[in-house]
C-alpha positions in Angstrom: -81.2 -1.7 -71.7 -80.3 -1.4 -75.4 -79.7 -4.6 -77.3 -75.9 -4.9 -78.2 -75.6 -5.9 -81.8 -72.7 -7.4 -83.7 -72.7 -4.2 -85.9 -72.2 -2.1 -82.7 -69.3 -4.3 -81.5 -67.7 -4.2 -84.9 -67.9 -0.4 -85.0 -66.5 0.0 -81.6 -63.7 -2.5 -82.4 -62.8 -0.5 -85.5 -62.8 2.8 -83.6 -60.8 1.5 -80.5 -58.7 -1.3 -81.8 -59.7 -3.3 -78.7 -60.7 -7.0 -78.7 -64.2 -8.1 -79.5 -65.1 -9.3 -76.0 -63.7 -6.1 -74.5 -65.9 -4.1 -76.9 -69.0 -6.1 -76.1 -68.3 -5.7 -72.3 -67.9 -1.9 -72.7 -71.1 -1.5 -74.7 -73.0 -3.6 -72.2 -71.6 -1.6 -69.3 -72.6 1.7 -71.0 -76.0 0.7 -72.3 -74.8 0.8 -75.9 -73.5 4.4 -75.8 -70.6 4.4 -78.2 -68.8 7.5 -76.8 -69.1 6.2 -73.2 -68.0 2.9 -74.4 -64.8 4.3 -75.8 -64.2 6.1 -72.4 -64.9 2.8 -70.7 -62.2 1.1 -72.8 -59.7 3.9 -72.1 -60.3 3.7 -68.4 -60.0 -0.1 -68.5 -56.8 0.4 -70.6 -55.4 2.5 -67.9 -55.9 -0.3 -65.4 -54.3 -2.8 -67.8 -51.3 -0.4 -68.4 -50.8 -0.1 -64.6 -50.6 -3.8 -64.3 -48.1 -4.0 -67.1 -45.9 -1.1 -66.0 -43.4 -3.2 -64.1 -42.8 -5.7 -66.9 -39.5 -5.5 -68.8 -39.7 -3.7 -72.1 -36.3 -4.0 -73.8 -37.4 -4.8 -77.4 -39.1 -2.4 -79.7 -38.2 0.0 -82.4 -35.9 2.9 -83.1 -37.3 5.4 -85.7 -35.7 8.2 -87.5 -37.5 11.0 -89.5 -36.1 13.9 -91.4 -38.2 17.0 -92.4 -39.0 17.7 -96.0 -36.5 20.5 -96.2 -33.9 18.2 -94.5 -33.1 20.9 -91.9 -34.5 18.9 -89.0 -34.0 15.3 -87.9 -35.8 13.3 -85.2 -34.7 10.0 -83.6 -36.9 8.1 -81.0 -36.7 4.7 -79.3 -39.9 3.1 -78.1 -39.7 -0.2 -76.3 -42.0 -3.1 -76.1 -41.7 -6.5 -74.3 -41.2 -8.6 -77.4 -39.7 -8.3 -80.9 -43.0 -9.7 -82.3 -44.8 -6.5 -81.2 -42.1 -4.4 -82.8 -43.1 -5.9 -86.1 -46.8 -5.1 -85.5 -48.1 -2.4 -87.9 -50.2 -0.7 -85.2 -47.1 -0.4 -82.9 -45.1 0.9 -85.9 -47.7 3.5 -86.7 -47.7 4.6 -83.0 -43.9 5.1 -83.1 -44.2 7.1 -86.4 -47.0 9.3 -84.7 -44.7 10.0 -81.7 -41.8 10.9 -83.9 -44.1 13.3 -85.9 -45.2 14.9 -82.7 -41.5 15.5 -81.7 -40.9 17.0 -85.1 -43.9 19.4 -84.8 -43.2 20.5 -81.2 -40.5 21.8 -79.0 -40.7 19.2 -76.2 -37.5 18.9 -74.3 -37.9 15.5 -72.6 -40.1 12.4 -72.4 -42.4 13.8 -69.7 -43.1 16.9 -71.8 -43.7 14.7 -74.9 -46.2 12.5 -73.1 -48.0 15.6 -71.9 -48.2 17.1 -75.3 -51.5 17.2 -77.2 -51.9 15.6 -80.6 -54.0 16.9 -83.4 -57.1 14.8 -82.3 -57.0 16.3 -78.8 -55.5 13.3 -77.1 -52.2 13.6 -75.2 -49.4 11.3 -76.3 -49.7 9.6 -72.8 -53.4 8.9 -73.4 -52.5 7.4 -76.8 -49.7 5.3 -75.2 -52.2 3.9 -72.6 -54.5 2.9 -75.4 -51.7 1.2 -77.2 -50.8 -0.8 -74.1 -54.4 -1.9 -73.6 -54.9 -2.9 -77.2 -51.5 -4.6 -78.0 -51.3 -6.2 -74.5 -47.7 -5.4 -73.7 -45.8 -2.8 -71.7 -44.7 0.0 -73.9 -42.3 2.8 -73.0 -41.1 5.8 -74.7 -37.5 5.6 -73.7 -35.6 8.5 -75.4 -35.6 10.9 -78.3 -33.4 13.5 -79.8 -34.1 16.5 -82.3 -31.4 17.9 -84.4 -31.8 21.2 -86.3 -29.1 22.3 -88.9 -29.9 25.6 -90.6 -26.5 25.8 -92.3 -26.6 22.4 -94.0 -28.8 19.4 -93.5 -29.5 16.3 -91.4 -29.1 12.9 -92.8 -30.5 9.6 -91.4 -29.9 5.9 -91.8 -32.1 3.0 -90.5 -30.6 -0.4 -90.1 -32.4 -3.8 -89.8 -35.9 -2.2 -90.0 -35.3 -0.1 -86.9 -32.9 -2.0 -84.7 -30.4 0.9 -85.2 -31.0 4.4 -86.4 -28.5 7.3 -86.9 -28.8 10.9 -87.5 -25.9 12.9 -88.8 -25.6 16.7 -88.5 -23.8 18.2 -91.6 -22.8 21.8 -91.9 -22.0 22.6 -95.5 -22.3 25.3 -98.1 -23.0 22.8 -100.9 -25.9 20.4 -100.8 -26.0 18.0 -103.7 -26.3 14.3 -104.3 -22.6 13.6 -103.7 -22.6 15.4 -100.4 -25.8 13.7 -99.4 -24.3 10.2 -100.3 -21.3 11.2 -98.2 -23.6 11.9 -95.2 -25.4 8.6 -95.6 -22.2 6.7 -95.7 -21.0 8.4 -92.6 -24.3 7.5 -90.9 -23.9 3.9 -92.0 -20.3 4.0 -90.6 -21.7 5.1 -87.2 -24.3 2.4 -87.3 -21.8 -0.4 -88.0 -18.8 0.8 -85.8 -20.5 2.2 -82.7 -18.4 5.3 -82.2 -18.9 7.1 -78.8 -17.9 10.6 -80.0 -17.9 12.4 -83.3 -14.4 14.0 -82.8 -11.7 14.2 -80.2 -12.9 17.7 -79.4 -15.9 16.2 -77.6 -13.7 14.1 -75.2 -13.2 15.7 -71.8 -9.9 16.3 -70.2 -10.9 14.1 -67.2 -11.4 11.1 -69.6 -8.1 11.6 -71.3 -6.2 12.0 -68.0 -7.8 8.8 -66.6 -7.0 6.8 -69.8 -3.4 8.0 -69.9 -3.0 7.1 -66.2 -4.3 3.5 -66.8 -2.2 3.2 -70.0 1.0 4.5 -68.2 0.6 2.0 -65.4 0.1 -0.9 -67.9 3.2 0.2 -69.9 5.4 0.4 -66.7 4.3 -3.1 -65.7 5.0 -4.5 -69.1 8.4 -2.7 -69.4 9.6 -1.8 -66.0 13.2 -0.9 -67.1 12.2 1.1 -70.2 13.2 4.8 -70.4 10.5 7.4 -69.8 10.6 8.4 -73.5 9.8 4.9 -74.6 7.0 4.6 -72.0 5.4 7.9 -73.1 5.7 6.7 -76.7 3.8 3.5 -75.8 1.1 5.4 -73.9 0.5 7.9 -76.7 0.4 5.2 -79.3 -2.1 3.2 -77.4 -4.2 6.4 -76.6 -4.3 7.4 -80.3 -5.4 3.8 -81.3 -8.2 3.9 -78.7 -9.3 7.3 -79.9 -9.3 6.2 -83.5 -11.8 3.5 -82.5 -14.2 5.5 -80.4 -14.2 8.8 -82.4 -16.3 8.7 -85.7 -14.1 11.0 -87.7 -10.9 9.2 -86.6 -12.2 5.6 -87.4 -10.9 3.9 -90.6 -13.6 4.5 -93.2 -15.1 1.1 -93.8 -15.5 1.6 -97.5 -12.0 2.9 -98.0 -10.3 1.2 -100.9 -6.8 1.2 -99.3 -8.2 0.2 -95.8 -6.5 3.1 -94.2 -8.4 6.3 -95.1 -10.1 7.8 -92.1 -13.7 9.1 -92.1 -12.4 12.7 -91.6 -10.1 12.2 -94.8 -13.1 10.8 -96.7 -15.2 13.8 -95.8 -12.4 16.1 -96.8 -12.1 14.3 -100.2 -15.8 14.8 -100.9 -15.6 18.4 -99.9 -12.7 19.0 -102.3 -14.3 17.2 -105.2 -17.4 19.3 -104.8 -15.9 22.7 -104.0 -17.6 22.6 -100.5 -16.9 23.4 -96.9 -18.2 20.4 -95.0 -18.2 20.0 -91.2 -19.7 16.8 -89.6 -20.8 18.5 -86.5 -22.2 15.5 -84.7 -24.3 12.3 -84.8 -26.8 10.4 -82.8 -27.0 6.6 -82.8 -29.8 4.7 -81.1 -29.8 0.9 -80.9 -33.0 -0.8 -79.6 -32.7 -2.0 -76.1 -29.1 -0.8 -75.7 -28.2 -1.0 -72.0 -31.5 -2.3 -70.9 -32.1 -5.7 -69.1 -33.5 -8.2 -71.5 -36.4 -10.5 -70.5 -35.5 -14.3 -70.5 -37.8 -15.9 -72.9 -39.7 -19.1 -72.0 -42.4 -19.4 -74.5 -43.8 -22.8 -73.2 -44.0 -21.2 -69.6 -45.7 -18.1 -70.9 -48.3 -20.1 -72.8 -49.0 -22.3 -69.8 -49.4 -19.2 -67.6 -51.9 -17.7 -70.1 -53.9 -20.9 -69.9 -54.2 -20.7 -66.1 -55.2 -17.0 -66.2 
């Protein structure tokens, strides 16, 4: 049996990112064969990943990337169990690698993304398994989106180091610094104000009908003796107020000097000032852990459990 030296352990650790004892164990099990030791770690990593698969991963990182020609934008959310891991450089590099893979390929969903092959021959799923084994937490690729705009550009905004990312699809015949600043401001608006739609055109008739029904019932309960015209006025006023809150272009622009200008009017103002035709076609907003069950943190209990293991 080959003698396992500290140099060999160090080399394997640098190649794999695994812990020192795991590397020594892998080299011992494979009689010092470096390639077989890496395979051993990957196989062991898969076992570790399986054990962690049912653990809640609701922290993590959202990441946005725009191509050099600004025609394509990618946003991805990858979850971890703790915010601490989200700040880990290795995890951040993994997220960036996945985003780059989305940018380079035409994958349509997470399963296709995980099955896709990276430049080094590994699949994204294999790399994910290695990350889980090395970092020691459950990690999940939750969602991603890719926007392509040939007749304009895609703008991005990242808030709080990746807690929130926004992509904005801008169709325009003029691309200059002023128009780009406008797009970034709109992206910041979306990050801060959480709109559900870009414009009213995206809202389905069923949603509007249901909202009118609810508002009508509420108005009649409040003013049972009011004429129909008054009731309808109340309903439409409240519906318009609701739409102005959930539709990005209808929202009050947060940087408006008069506190009244809508995002749509701000975009129109920039278009006029630059002799441009500008259409904000859509946006994507990802917030880390949005809608996911959060793990209750009990650090003392977690440390105690690790001591018993």
